[in-house]
N, CA, C and O atoms as CSV, one atom per row, in Angstrom:
chain,resi,resn,atom,element,x,y,z
A,1,MET,N,N,102.755,81.356,106.814
A,1,MET,CA,C,102.082,80.846,107.969
A,1,MET,C,C,100.601,80.726,107.668
A,1,MET,O,O,100.059,81.468,106.849
A,2,GLN,N,N,99.966,79.807,108.323
A,2,GLN,CA,C,98.527,79.618,108.188
A,2,GLN,C,C,97.847,80.320,109.363
A,2,GLN,O,O,98.206,80.088,110.517
A,3,ILE,N,N,96.858,81.188,109.069
A,3,ILE,CA,C,96.162,81.908,110.127
A,3,ILE,C,C,94.670,81.602,110.084
A,3,ILE,O,O,94.130,81.197,109.054
A,4,LYS,N,N,94.021,81.805,111.218
A,4,LYS,CA,C,92.570,81.708,111.323
A,4,LYS,C,C,92.087,83.025,111.906
A,4,LYS,O,O,92.543,83.437,112.973
A,5,LEU,N,N,91.170,83.686,111.216
A,5,LEU,CA,C,90.668,84.976,111.681
A,5,LEU,C,C,89.820,84.807,112.933
A,5,LEU,O,O,89.017,83.879,113.029
A,6,THR,N,N,90.000,85.703,113.883
A,6,THR,CA,C,89.202,85.698,115.107
A,6,THR,C,C,88.218,86.863,115.109
A,6,THR,O,O,87.420,86.993,116.037
A,7,ALA,N,N,88.264,87.703,114.093
A,7,ALA,CA,C,87.362,88.847,113.960
A,7,ALA,C,C,87.028,89.040,112.488
A,7,ALA,O,O,87.813,88.676,111.613
A,8,ASP,N,N,85.868,89.610,112.220
A,8,ASP,CA,C,85.496,89.945,110.850
A,8,ASP,C,C,86.357,91.117,110.380
A,8,ASP,O,O,86.618,92.053,111.136
A,9,ILE,N,N,86.788,91.051,109.136
A,9,ILE,CA,C,87.569,92.140,108.544
A,9,ILE,C,C,86.788,92.639,107.340
A,9,ILE,O,O,86.545,91.893,106.391
A,10,GLU,N,N,86.398,93.900,107.385
A,10,GLU,CA,C,85.653,94.507,106.286
A,10,GLU,C,C,86.469,95.647,105.710
A,10,GLU,O,O,87.050,96.444,106.447
A,11,LYS,N,N,86.506,95.719,104.415
A,11,LYS,CA,C,87.297,96.739,103.743
A,11,LYS,C,C,86.475,97.295,102.589
A,11,LYS,O,O,86.081,96.547,101.694
A,12,ASN,N,N,86.216,98.579,102.596
A,12,ASN,CA,C,85.522,99.275,101.501
A,12,ASN,C,C,84.143,98.697,101.171
A,12,ASN,O,O,83.619,98.974,100.092
A,13,PHE,N,N,83.558,97.932,102.031
A,13,PHE,CA,C,82.219,97.352,101.875
A,13,PHE,C,C,82.083,96.441,100.659
A,13,PHE,O,O,81.017,95.858,100.462
A,14,ASP,N,N,83.111,96.297,99.844
A,14,ASP,CA,C,83.039,95.443,98.660
A,14,ASP,C,C,83.553,94.036,98.931
A,14,ASP,O,O,83.077,93.068,98.337
A,15,HIS,N,N,84.496,93.930,99.802
A,15,HIS,CA,C,85.046,92.620,100.109
A,15,HIS,C,C,85.485,92.597,101.567
A,15,HIS,O,O,85.788,93.627,102.168
A,16,GLY,N,N,85.506,91.419,102.096
A,16,GLY,CA,C,85.914,91.256,103.487
A,16,GLY,C,C,85.978,89.773,103.813
A,16,GLY,O,O,85.784,88.921,102.946
A,17,CYS,N,N,86.248,89.486,105.053
A,17,CYS,CA,C,86.387,88.111,105.490
A,17,CYS,C,C,85.721,87.959,106.844
A,17,CYS,O,O,85.646,88.912,107.619
A,18,SER,N,N,85.246,86.775,107.121
A,18,SER,CA,C,84.558,86.507,108.372
A,18,SER,C,C,85.455,85.756,109.344
A,18,SER,O,O,86.372,85.038,108.945
A,19,ALA,N,N,85.170,85.936,110.614
A,19,ALA,CA,C,85.878,85.194,111.657
A,19,ALA,C,C,85.719,83.700,111.392
A,19,ALA,O,O,84.648,83.244,110.993
A,20,GLY,N,N,86.786,82.947,111.614
A,20,GLY,CA,C,86.776,81.504,111.401
A,20,GLY,C,C,87.388,81.067,110.087
A,20,GLY,O,O,87.734,79.897,109.929
A,21,GLU,N,N,87.529,81.981,109.140
A,21,GLU,CA,C,88.148,81.630,107.862
A,21,GLU,C,C,89.655,81.498,108.030
A,21,GLU,O,O,90.267,82.193,108.840
A,22,GLU,N,N,90.243,80.590,107.249
A,22,GLU,CA,C,91.694,80.368,107.310
A,22,GLU,C,C,92.345,80.816,106.015
A,22,GLU,O,O,91.782,80.669,104.930
A,23,PHE,N,N,93.555,81.372,106.155
A,23,PHE,CA,C,94.292,81.878,105.003
A,23,PHE,C,C,95.779,81.618,105.180
A,23,PHE,O,O,96.264,81.450,106.299
A,24,GLU,N,N,96.486,81.586,104.074
A,24,GLU,CA,C,97.942,81.588,104.055
A,24,GLU,C,C,98.357,83.051,104.124
A,24,GLU,O,O,97.897,83.856,103.315
A,25,ALA,N,N,99.214,83.412,105.071
A,25,ALA,CA,C,99.572,84.815,105.276
A,25,ALA,C,C,101.071,84.969,105.471
A,25,ALA,O,O,101.778,84.010,105.778
A,26,VAL,N,N,101.544,86.213,105.285
A,26,VAL,CA,C,102.947,86.548,105.520
A,26,VAL,C,C,103.014,87.811,106.371
A,26,VAL,O,O,102.141,88.674,106.288
A,27,LEU,N,N,104.053,87.910,107.184
A,27,LEU,CA,C,104.264,89.115,107.978
A,27,LEU,C,C,104.633,90.261,107.050
A,27,LEU,O,O,105.371,90.061,106.086
A,28,ILE,N,N,104.126,91.462,107.329
A,28,ILE,CA,C,104.453,92.579,106.444
A,28,ILE,C,C,105.879,93.070,106.658
A,28,ILE,O,O,106.481,93.626,105.740
A,29,HIS,N,N,106.427,92.873,107.853
A,29,HIS,CA,C,107.818,93.182,108.179
A,29,HIS,C,C,108.301,92.099,109.135
A,29,HIS,O,O,107.493,91.549,109.884
A,30,PRO,N,N,109.575,91.779,109.135
A,30,PRO,CA,C,110.079,90.704,110.003
A,30,PRO,C,C,109.757,90.888,111.490
A,30,PRO,O,O,109.537,89.899,112.189
A,31,ARG,N,N,109.724,92.115,111.984
A,31,ARG,CA,C,109.487,92.340,113.405
A,31,ARG,C,C,108.053,92.783,113.703
A,31,ARG,O,O,107.751,93.198,114.822
A,32,SER,N,N,107.186,92.699,112.723
A,32,SER,CA,C,105.798,93.122,112.875
A,32,SER,C,C,104.912,91.926,113.224
A,32,SER,O,O,105.292,90.778,112.994
A,33,THR,N,N,103.749,92.196,113.772
A,33,THR,CA,C,102.759,91.140,114.003
A,33,THR,C,C,101.581,91.278,113.047
A,33,THR,O,O,100.636,90.493,113.110
A,34,THR,N,N,101.631,92.270,112.162
A,34,THR,CA,C,100.596,92.451,111.150
A,34,THR,C,C,100.909,91.545,109.971
A,34,THR,O,O,102.050,91.474,109.514
A,35,VAL,N,N,99.875,90.847,109.479
A,35,VAL,CA,C,100.065,89.940,108.350
A,35,VAL,C,C,99.246,90.404,107.160
A,35,VAL,O,O,98.276,91.149,107.304
A,36,GLU,N,N,99.650,89.954,105.992
A,36,GLU,CA,C,98.903,90.232,104.773
A,36,GLU,C,C,98.525,88.896,104.148
A,36,GLU,O,O,99.317,87.953,104.136
A,37,PHE,N,N,97.298,88.833,103.628
A,37,PHE,CA,C,96.830,87.602,102.997
A,37,PHE,C,C,95.936,87.959,101.816
A,37,PHE,O,O,95.467,89.090,101.696
A,38,ILE,N,N,95.708,86.979,100.947
A,38,ILE,CA,C,94.901,87.168,99.747
A,38,ILE,C,C,93.562,86.458,99.956
A,38,ILE,O,O,93.524,85.280,100.313
A,39,THR,N,N,92.468,87.185,99.730
A,39,THR,CA,C,91.134,86.601,99.877
A,39,THR,C,C,90.811,85.729,98.670
A,39,THR,O,O,91.544,85.722,97.681
A,40,ASP,N,N,89.703,84.993,98.764
A,40,ASP,CA,C,89.257,84.169,97.642
A,40,ASP,C,C,88.936,85.015,96.420
A,40,ASP,O,O,89.005,84.532,95.290
A,41,ALA,N,N,88.581,86.287,96.644
A,41,ALA,CA,C,88.280,87.203,95.537
A,41,ALA,C,C,89.539,87.808,94.933
A,41,ALA,O,O,89.457,88.587,93.983
A,42,GLY,N,N,90.714,87.457,95.479
A,42,GLY,CA,C,91.964,87.963,94.939
A,42,GLY,C,C,92.414,89.293,95.502
A,42,GLY,O,O,93.360,89.887,94.985
A,43,LYS,N,N,91.765,89.775,96.544
A,43,LYS,CA,C,92.122,91.049,97.169
A,43,LYS,C,C,93.095,90.825,98.315
A,43,LYS,O,O,92.953,89.874,99.084
A,44,ALA,N,N,94.080,91.700,98.425
A,44,ALA,CA,C,95.046,91.626,99.525
A,44,ALA,C,C,94.488,92.397,100.723
A,44,ALA,O,O,94.098,93.558,100.595
A,45,LEU,N,N,94.454,91.751,101.873
A,45,LEU,CA,C,94.007,92.376,103.108
A,45,LEU,C,C,95.074,92.198,104.174
A,45,LEU,O,O,95.924,91.312,104.086
A,46,ARG,N,N,95.011,93.055,105.178
A,46,ARG,CA,C,95.924,92.948,106.318
A,46,ARG,C,C,95.119,92.682,107.577
A,46,ARG,O,O,93.988,93.144,107.728
A,47,ALA,N,N,95.731,91.929,108.474
A,47,ALA,CA,C,95.113,91.649,109.772
A,47,ALA,C,C,96.126,91.946,110.867
A,47,ALA,O,O,97.303,91.604,110.756
A,48,PHE,N,N,95.651,92.586,111.922
A,48,PHE,CA,C,96.487,92.870,113.084
A,48,PHE,C,C,96.483,91.667,114.020
A,48,PHE,O,O,95.626,90.791,113.905
A,49,SER,N,N,97.429,91.623,114.936
A,49,SER,CA,C,97.614,90.456,115.803
A,49,SER,C,C,96.362,90.087,116.585
A,49,SER,O,O,96.161,88.908,116.876
A,50,TYR,N,N,95.519,91.039,116.933
A,50,TYR,CA,C,94.302,90.737,117.693
A,50,TYR,C,C,93.154,90.243,116.798
A,50,TYR,O,O,92.082,89.912,117.303
A,51,GLU,N,N,93.369,90.189,115.473
A,51,GLU,CA,C,92.327,89.739,114.548
A,51,GLU,C,C,92.560,88.330,114.012
A,51,GLU,O,O,91.749,87.825,113.236
A,52,TYR,N,N,93.657,87.688,114.416
A,52,TYR,CA,C,93.944,86.339,113.917
A,52,TYR,C,C,94.701,85.533,114.957
A,52,TYR,O,O,95.258,86.075,115.912
A,53,GLU,N,N,94.706,84.223,114.746
A,53,GLU,CA,C,95.570,83.335,115.523
A,53,GLU,C,C,96.343,82.476,114.541
A,53,GLU,O,O,95.839,82.132,113.472
A,54,VAL,N,N,97.560,82.132,114.906
A,54,VAL,CA,C,98.428,81.340,114.029
A,54,VAL,C,C,98.054,79.874,114.173
A,54,VAL,O,O,98.039,79.336,115.280
A,55,ILE,N,N,97.755,79.231,113.057
A,55,ILE,CA,C,97.423,77.815,113.031
A,55,ILE,C,C,98.685,76.990,112.798
A,55,ILE,O,O,98.907,75.973,113.456
A,56,GLU,N,N,99.507,77.441,111.852
A,56,GLU,CA,C,100.721,76.716,111.491
A,56,GLU,C,C,101.783,77.714,111.044
A,56,GLU,O,O,101.495,78.627,110.270
A,57,THR,N,N,102.980,77.543,111.519
A,57,THR,CA,C,104.081,78.407,111.087
A,57,THR,C,C,105.001,77.614,110.170
A,57,THR,O,O,105.028,76.384,110.204
A,58,VAL,N,N,105.739,78.327,109.366
A,58,VAL,CA,C,106.686,77.721,108.445
A,58,VAL,C,C,108.084,78.064,108.947
A,58,VAL,O,O,108.412,79.231,109.165
A,59,GLU,N,N,108.893,77.037,109.126
A,59,GLU,CA,C,110.265,77.264,109.570
A,59,GLU,C,C,111.181,77.287,108.357
A,59,GLU,O,O,111.115,76.414,107.492
A,60,LEU,N,N,112.029,78.292,108.309
A,60,LEU,CA,C,112.986,78.415,107.214
A,60,LEU,C,C,114.270,77.690,107.596
A,60,LEU,O,O,114.734,77.783,108.732
A,61,THR,N,N,114.826,76.981,106.651
A,61,THR,CA,C,116.103,76.314,106.870
A,61,THR,C,C,117.143,76.965,105.969
A,61,THR,O,O,116.815,77.473,104.897
A,62,SER,N,N,118.372,76.947,106.399
A,62,SER,CA,C,119.407,77.578,105.592
A,62,SER,C,C,120.180,76.595,104.751
A,62,SER,O,O,121.087,76.989,104.018
């Protein structure tokens, strides 16, 4: 899914992301609303449902 951050995410003061940035993300568990995405620096970060909005979802076909 494609997400757009609605809040700044800072992790360990070395890397983070700003509100408004878009990323390709995946749910960490099928029934969870927490997503994980890779920053431009190659770091994996997680965002909670109140920190992002879904721009585009991917539908799976069987």
